[in-house]
KOLVO-620520 format. One record per residue (C-alpha): residue number from 0; residue in three letters; x, y, z. Coordinates in pm, 1 decimal. Layout:
N
  resi  resn         u         v         w
   NUM   ala         X         Y         Z
...
//
This chain:
287
  resi  resn         u         v         w
     0   met     -17.3      -7.0     -11.5
     1   glu     106.4     297.8     -66.6
     2   pro     118.5     603.2     199.4
     3   leu     -75.4     873.4     308.8
     4   phe     108.6    1181.8     397.3
     5   glu     -52.3    1511.8     547.2
     6   his     104.2    1861.1     435.9
     7   arg      31.9    2177.8     408.7
     8   leu       0.8    2326.2      61.6
     9   arg     -50.3    2708.1     -37.3
    10   leu    -353.3    2739.7    -410.3
    11   gly    -531.4    2999.4    -518.0
    12   gly    -418.4    3212.5    -286.8
    13   tyr    -503.3    3037.9       3.6
    14   arg    -352.5    2794.3     295.6
    15   thr    -488.0    2479.8     284.4
    16   arg    -419.1    2086.4     478.0
    17   ala    -346.9    1826.2     172.4
    18   leu    -390.4    1461.7     209.6
    19   glu    -153.0    1273.1     -14.1
    20   leu    -114.5     959.9    -179.1
    21   glu     150.2     927.9    -430.0
    22   gly     121.3     647.3    -673.7
    23   arg      85.1     559.2   -1042.2
    24   gly    -145.4     683.6   -1337.0
    25   pro    -392.1     992.4   -1394.6
    26   pro    -391.7    1207.1   -1037.5
    27   ile    -722.9    1192.7    -848.1
    28   val    -787.0    1584.7    -675.4
    29   leu   -1108.1    1525.3    -422.8
    30   leu   -1291.5    1833.0    -333.1
    31   his   -1501.2    1767.3       0.1
    32   gly   -1846.9    1894.1      83.8
    33   phe   -2044.0    2238.0     283.2
    34   ala   -1898.5    2196.3     621.8
    35   asp   -1682.2    1919.9     599.3
    36   ser   -1311.5    1832.9     530.5
    37   ala   -1069.5    1625.2     377.3
    38   asp   -1069.6    1353.1     603.2
    39   thr   -1441.4    1257.6     441.5
    40   trp   -1205.3    1108.1     158.0
    41   arg    -974.8     889.3     393.3
    42   thr   -1141.7     531.2     330.0
    43   ala   -1174.2     568.7     -49.7
    44   met    -772.3     716.3     -44.4
    45   asp    -683.9     404.8     175.1
    46   leu    -893.4     153.1     -71.0
    47   leu    -698.8     376.7    -419.3
    48   ala    -352.7     316.7    -194.5
    49   arg    -460.0    -107.8    -222.5
    50   arg    -473.1      24.1    -603.4
    51   glu    -155.9     182.8    -572.3
    52   arg    -308.0     500.6    -695.7
    53   arg    -207.1     861.4    -700.2
    54   ala    -475.7    1091.2    -514.8
    55   leu    -486.2    1437.6    -294.9
    56   ala    -752.0    1561.6    -108.4
    57   leu    -810.4    1861.5     -13.7
    58   asp    -925.3    2106.4     285.0
    59   leu   -1162.5    2396.0      64.0
    60   pro   -1091.1    2763.6     146.3
    61   gly   -1360.6    2834.3     541.4
    62   phe   -1302.1    2472.9     563.1
    63   gly   -1059.7    2198.3     755.1
    64   ala    -779.0    2368.9     846.2
    65   ala    -785.6    2586.9     542.4
    66   asp    -740.3    2985.6     525.8
    67   glu   -1099.3    3159.9     587.8
    68   leu   -1324.4    3242.0     313.9
    69   arg   -1297.1    3623.3     250.6
    70   glu   -1664.2    3797.8     334.2
    71   his   -1612.3    4012.9      37.5
    72   glu   -1602.8    3802.0    -268.1
    73   pro   -1868.0    3559.9    -391.8
    74   ile   -1793.1    3211.2    -219.2
    75   leu   -1811.8    2973.0    -579.0
    76   arg   -1583.4    3239.3    -747.0
    77   gln   -1303.3    3188.8    -459.7
    78   leu   -1394.2    2802.7    -463.3
    79   asp   -1351.3    2812.4    -847.2
    80   arg    -998.2    2953.3    -834.8
    81   phe    -845.3    2759.9    -551.6
    82   ala    -984.7    2421.3    -739.9
    83   arg    -822.5    2539.5   -1033.8
    84   ala    -516.4    2620.3    -884.4
    85   ala    -506.6    2226.8    -744.5
    86   val    -551.7    2042.4   -1065.7
    87   arg    -302.2    2282.5   -1244.7
    88   his     -19.0    2178.9    -958.5
    89   ala    -178.0    1820.9    -947.4
    90   ala     -86.9    1766.0   -1342.3
    91   ala     254.1    1949.6   -1266.0
    92   glu     331.9    1714.4   -1026.7
    93   ala     275.6    1408.8   -1203.3
    94   gly     258.5    1545.8   -1549.2
    95   ala     -62.3    1422.8   -1625.1
    96   glu    -437.3    1529.7   -1668.7
    97   val    -646.8    1529.8   -1364.6
    98   val    -947.8    1328.6   -1279.6
    99   leu   -1177.4    1646.2   -1019.1
   100   val   -1405.9    1455.1    -798.7
   101   gly   -1577.4    1673.4    -561.9
   102   asn   -1908.4    1606.3    -310.6
   103   ser   -2204.0    1826.2    -212.9
   104   leu   -2017.5    2151.5    -265.5
   105   gly   -1727.4    1998.2    -440.6
   106   gly   -1921.9    1851.7    -708.9
   107   cys   -2070.4    2202.3    -759.8
   108   val   -1737.3    2349.2    -743.3
   109   ala   -1634.7    2035.3    -979.9
   110   leu   -1852.6    2036.0   -1263.7
   111   arg   -1769.1    2411.7   -1285.4
   112   ala   -1365.2    2319.3   -1330.5
   113   ala   -1518.0    2119.9   -1616.6
   114   glu   -1617.0    2439.1   -1813.2
   115   arg   -1300.3    2590.4   -1856.3
   116   asp   -1103.9    2391.0   -2138.2
   117   glu    -762.3    2516.0   -2095.8
   118   leu    -724.7    2295.3   -1792.8
   119   pro    -563.8    1981.8   -1764.2
   120   leu    -888.4    1759.5   -1750.2
   121   ser    -935.1    1437.6   -1783.4
   122   gly   -1229.4    1411.8   -1629.7
   123   val   -1460.8    1492.2   -1352.3
   124   val   -1712.1    1287.0   -1126.4
   125   pro   -1897.8    1538.4    -920.2
   126   val   -2082.4    1331.5    -646.6
   127   ala   -2413.6    1437.1    -565.6
   128   pro   -2338.8    1771.9    -694.8
   129   ala   -2483.7    2094.1    -518.0
   130   gly   -2636.4    2312.6    -749.4
   131   leu   -2869.8    2110.5    -977.8
   132   glu   -3192.4    2118.1    -730.9
   133   met   -3284.4    2427.2    -508.9
   134   pro   -3024.3    2406.6    -234.6
   135   ala   -3232.3    2210.3     -14.2
   136   trp   -2972.7    2089.1     218.2
   137   phe   -2947.5    2439.9     362.3
   138   ala   -3242.4    2436.2     500.4
   139   ala   -3266.2    2042.3     594.0
   140   val   -2928.4    2174.9     843.7
   141   glu   -3145.2    2523.0     915.3
   142   arg   -3439.6    2325.8    1030.3
   143   asp   -3307.6    2044.8    1199.3
   144   pro   -3389.9    2012.5    1583.0
   145   ile   -3036.6    1899.5    1697.8
   146   val   -2868.2    2201.7    1506.3
   147   arg   -3114.6    2484.7    1608.6
   148   thr   -3147.5    2389.9    2037.1
   149   leu   -2769.4    2386.3    2003.4
   150   leu   -2756.1    2725.0    1852.4
   151   ala   -3048.4    2856.6    2073.3
   152   phe   -2924.9    2656.4    2414.8
   153   pro   -2849.0    2978.1    2630.0
   154   leu   -2527.7    2859.7    2814.4
   155   pro   -2209.0    2773.2    2690.9
   156   leu   -2152.5    2452.3    2597.7
   157   pro   -1843.9    2236.4    2671.7
   158   glu   -1686.2    2091.2    2289.7
   159   arg   -1796.2    1764.6    2377.7
   160   ala   -2166.6    1901.8    2404.7
   161   val   -2135.6    2079.8    2089.3
   162   arg   -1915.1    1811.2    1915.4
   163   leu   -2231.0    1546.6    2001.0
   164   ala   -2480.3    1719.8    1899.5
   165   val   -2327.5    1818.2    1543.3
   166   gly   -2220.2    1428.9    1505.0
   167   glu   -2588.5    1342.0    1582.3
   168   ala   -2745.3    1592.0    1282.3
   169   tyr   -2427.2    1480.2    1093.1
   170   arg   -2550.7    1117.9    1116.3
   171   asn   -2924.2    1203.1    1076.8
   172   leu   -2890.9    1413.7     744.9
   173   ala   -2601.0    1309.0     572.0
   174   phe   -2603.7     924.6     595.6
   175   ala   -2915.4     687.7     427.1
   176   arg   -2787.4     402.8     762.9
   177   pro   -2751.5     660.2    1035.8
   178   arg   -2652.7     402.8    1262.2
   179   ala   -2431.3     243.2    1030.5
   180   val   -2124.2     506.7    1021.9
   181   ala   -1870.5     416.0    1164.2
   182   arg   -1803.7     661.3    1493.0
   183   gln   -1459.2     738.7    1395.2
   184   val   -1624.7     853.6    1081.1
   185   val   -1818.8    1110.9    1283.2
   186   glu   -1552.5    1217.7    1511.2
   187   thr   -1319.4    1320.7    1214.5
   188   phe   -1645.0    1533.2    1111.5
   189   thr   -1691.2    1688.4    1439.1
   190   ser   -1325.5    1782.7    1541.9
   191   his   -1396.4    2067.4    1326.1
   192   his   -1715.0    2174.3    1558.6
   193   arg   -1530.8    2257.1    1790.8
   194   asp   -1768.5    2489.8    1939.7
   195   arg   -2098.8    2737.6    1897.8
   196   ala   -1905.7    2987.0    1699.9
   197   ala   -1764.0    2735.7    1446.0
   198   val   -2171.8    2605.9    1333.1
   199   ala   -2266.3    2965.5    1286.5
   200   arg   -1988.6    3100.8    1086.4
   201   tyr   -2061.8    2764.7     877.3
   202   leu   -2435.2    2857.9     852.3
   203   glu   -2330.9    3241.1     744.6
   204   ser   -2121.7    3117.8     486.2
   205   ala   -2403.0    2861.1     380.7
   206   arg   -2673.1    3177.0     348.7
   207   arg   -2412.5    3355.3     132.5
   208   leu   -2387.8    3035.9    -103.7
   209   leu   -2778.6    3070.4    -115.8
   210   gly   -2791.7    3282.7    -394.7
   211   glu   -2489.0    3136.0    -622.2
   212   leu   -2584.3    2827.4    -598.4
   213   arg   -2908.3    2864.4    -784.1
   214   ser   -2774.6    2845.8   -1184.3
   215   pro   -2381.5    2842.7   -1086.6
   216   phe   -2309.1    2632.2   -1417.2
   217   ala   -2295.8    2663.7   -1823.7
   218   leu   -2309.4    2309.3   -1893.7
   219   glu   -2321.7    2351.5   -2285.5
   220   arg   -1938.0    2417.6   -2188.9
   221   val   -1859.8    2111.7   -2037.5
   222   arg   -1592.9    1878.7   -2310.4
   223   cys   -1406.7    1644.0   -2050.3
   224   pro   -1580.9    1305.3   -1976.7
   225   val   -1855.8    1353.7   -1656.4
   226   leu   -1929.7    1065.9   -1434.7
   227   leu   -2180.9    1147.4   -1192.8
   228   val   -2246.4     961.9    -910.1
   229   trp   -2531.3     957.0    -649.8
   230   gly   -2688.5     753.6    -424.4
   231   asp   -3034.4     754.7    -418.9
   232   arg   -3148.0     803.6     -57.8
   233   asp   -2992.6    1106.0     -79.9
   234   arg   -3189.1    1410.7     197.7
   235   met   -2996.1    1714.2     118.5
   236   val   -2939.8    1684.5    -243.3
   237   thr   -3215.7    1507.5    -454.8
   238   his   -3045.6    1220.6    -706.8
   239   leu   -3323.9    1416.6    -999.8
   240   gly   -3114.7    1660.6    -993.6
   241   ala   -2875.2    1423.6   -1242.5
   242   arg   -3208.5    1436.4   -1527.9
   243   arg   -3011.0    1829.6   -1567.1
   244   val   -2686.8    1727.6   -1696.3
   245   leu   -2822.3    1408.7   -1793.9
   246   gln   -2990.9    1592.4   -2094.1
   247   ala   -2686.0    1871.8   -2155.9
   248   leu   -2414.1    1609.1   -2139.4
   249   pro   -2550.1    1265.0   -2273.6
   250   cys   -2260.2    1063.4   -2277.1
   251   thr   -2215.8    1099.9   -1925.4
   252   glu   -2139.6     813.7   -1686.0
   253   tyr   -2406.2     762.8   -1457.2
   254   leu   -2402.4     553.8   -1102.0
   255   leu   -2708.1     593.3    -864.0
   256   leu   -2609.9     327.5    -545.1
   257   glu   -2912.8     193.2    -379.1
   258   gly   -2986.5     233.2     -79.0
   259   cys   -2708.5     551.2       4.7
   260   gly   -2725.9     896.1      90.8
   261   his   -2514.4    1231.5      81.1
   262   cys   -2159.2    1047.6      89.0
   263   pro   -2114.3     748.4    -136.0
   264   gln   -1733.3     798.5     -81.2
   265   ile   -1845.7     663.4     312.2
   266   glu   -2148.0     472.8     311.4
   267   glu   -2051.4     269.0     -30.3
   268   pro   -1712.0     338.8     -97.9
   269   glu   -1580.5      -7.3    -221.7
   270   arg   -1801.6      46.0    -531.8
   271   phe   -1771.8     407.5    -507.7
   272   val   -1358.2     360.9    -587.0
   273   asp   -1426.0      99.5    -825.9
   274   ala   -1620.3     346.7   -1022.1
   275   leu   -1360.2     595.0    -980.1
   276   ala   -1055.9     383.2   -1046.5
   277   gln   -1213.9     289.6   -1356.7
   278   phe   -1306.0     596.1   -1512.1
   279   ala   -1005.0     750.2   -1395.6
   280   leu    -786.8     485.9   -1649.8
   281   pro    -562.4     685.5   -1863.3
   282   arg    -771.0     812.2   -2155.0
   283   ala    -619.4     514.4   -2422.8
   284   arg    -908.4     330.9   -2292.5
   285   ala   -1174.6     532.9   -2527.5
   286   ala    -964.6     541.9   -2829.2
//
């Protein structure tokens, strides 16, 4: 197995944390979803390591251990700039075109990157991408009774209580089988939600994003191959949004995972990585 190592990078003007696998084949760059971090890809990267595949997972600006988002610039514009820098960095390091993968908000950013002909992309893999249907995920989070109670509680709360509340909301919203999610996955997610201020900051970023996610794509500009992955029990971003991609890009490969929620890389990592590894084979396979 190839070792996974953690280090710091500066991309697009933002310092960030990277989880990286050395290996073979086209580089795979992995972008997480809203309020998540590069850690969401750890299980998938373990499976990629067993295949000796090269991969790079990054904390997006504003999340995880990355620099904060800038207040007076649209969020998607900042994430676009970061993603372009990440693709160019990975391509330069490997001397090969990149497969760009993103879950939820990261999937939106990946699809937007695919609209740029100048980027060295061999393909993109949006996983339950935000922006194809109205962004109901924000309403789901804001209305969640656990989150509402957490934010409204009149007294200071210890870190453990905040993380327990956030973890319970995460289980219930993101997964089709909440109780089947490994404790370590939840602990890792909540490590970036240590107090109510962090939770409130994420929700404020979500409010800023709402308008930007109403019509974020120009799908007719996408020229590279696309593998679209979704869970059929996604409560946060309905898989019905896949119709827009399939209508605009009829050559898209589409994998709908039965009994899976918003994060296939966690709930169905083997099936997800099998599809990703096959899609990420050198482009000669399609000749």
